[in-house]
N, C-alpha and C positions, 0 to 999 in steps of 0.2 A: 439097445435103449429100452425104453418106458413105452408102454400102449399113452399114442399116441402125445406123448411129451411134448413135439415141436408146438402145434397144434395148442396147446395148456399155456403152454409157454407165451403164445402168441395172442391167446385170447386173456390171461391175466396182464398183460404188456399191455393191450389196447382196450380195456375195462378202465383200468387203473389210470392212463392217460386220458380219455375221455371223461372220465365222467370228475378224475380232480386234476387232472393235469401232471401228475405226474409220470418219472418219468421209473423203471422198474431196471434194475440192474442184474440179469441173472448172475447167483452166489453156484461156484462150484460142489457144496458140500453144505448136508440139512443142519441146519443149527436146533440145538436145544431149543423146547419151548422156554418163551420168555417167563419171570417168577408171576407175572400176572400179564393172563393172554384172554383173548374172544379171539372164539371161532362161530362161524357161520358156515350151516352145513344145507344143501337142499338134495334130494333125494329123485332116482330117476327110475320108472317102472315103464311094466311094457314088455318090448320086445328087449331091452337090453335093463338090466336091473343093478342100482350101484349108487352112489353118492360121491358129490363134490363136495368136500370143504375148502376153507380157508380162516387161517391164521394167523394173527398180528398180535400185538402188546399193548395192551389197555393203552399206553399214549400214542401209538400207531394210528389205533380206532378212534381216536378223541379228536386227531389230528385230520382226518377224514371225516367224520361228524360237522369239525367246524367246518371244513369247505365244503362239503353238499348241501348244507343247511345255512352257511353263511354270516355263522355268530362265532366269536371268539372261543377260541380256544377251550378257553378257564368257562363257558355258559355254555359249552357242549355238555347236555346233561346226562348220565346212563343210558335214560333210553334212547336218545341221540346216535347214540356214541353202538346200541342194538339194532337202532332201526339200519344204519350207515352199514353196519356190517355185513345184516342179513340182506339190503337191498345189493351191497356189491356180492355177494354170494350166489344171491337171485340173478344176476347178473353175467356172472362168472360161466352158474351153472346152465342157464339158457345158450349160454354160445358153444356151452363142449356139448347140449344136448343136439346141438345142428346135424354134431358128426356122428351120432349114432344112432343105428338102426332101426326105424320106426314102426310101429308106433309106440313111444315114446312120452308120459308123462313129467313132470317136474314139478314137483312135492313145493309148500311155499317155505323158506327160508326157518329153521331152528338157529338162535342165538344164545351160547351161553359164553360165561365168563367168569375166570376165576383163578388159581395157581393150581399147577400140576392138572391141569384138564387133558384128558386124551380124547377122540372121537373114533368111536367103532362103530363098524354099521354089523348088524348082528349076521352072521354068515357070510360073510363079506373079509375080499380077500382086497388088499393093498395093491394097486396097478401101477401107481405114476404117482411122484413126490417131484415138486421143480419150486427150488427158494428162487426166493430174488434178495438183494436188498433197497432198504423202501426210505430217503430219507433218514437213513442212521438206524434204520427198526428193520426187520426181518417178514418179510411175508411167504409164508408155506402155503399150496397146493396141491393138496392131492388131490387123486380120481381112486374111491373104491369099486370093487364089479363084487355083486354077491353071486357066491360061488351057484354050481347047476344044482350041486346038490342040498343047497343052502346050508352047511356046513361050512365052518371056520376053515 
């Protein structure tokens, strides 16, 4: 089992259900990154240093933005999409932060969108990856931890 895997699954399911009214279905395998993806990341600093990321297809990000902001899917702007994924990453990270040793601070979210993207935490290692089916698309949540010596 990966570090905090069950807890991270529960956090993601709760956040997406409470904010978007969407049920996430766990996937046993991690799928490849979609052709166009949106990724949100928040970092932890303090007694525990690392990051949590969420990654979705551009289509799922647009659907999430439309739901969050109460607009038609076609009316969700790129800024709306990035704001929605940033906020979902922030809520996910905030709930994961509660599981980590204190004191622990959470950064503001960073969002990237594009083709063939990856998120890397300098000097970090991947601890946990969980994936879900969500309305015909995939959501991937990753937990990364900065290594003790600062090297990957």
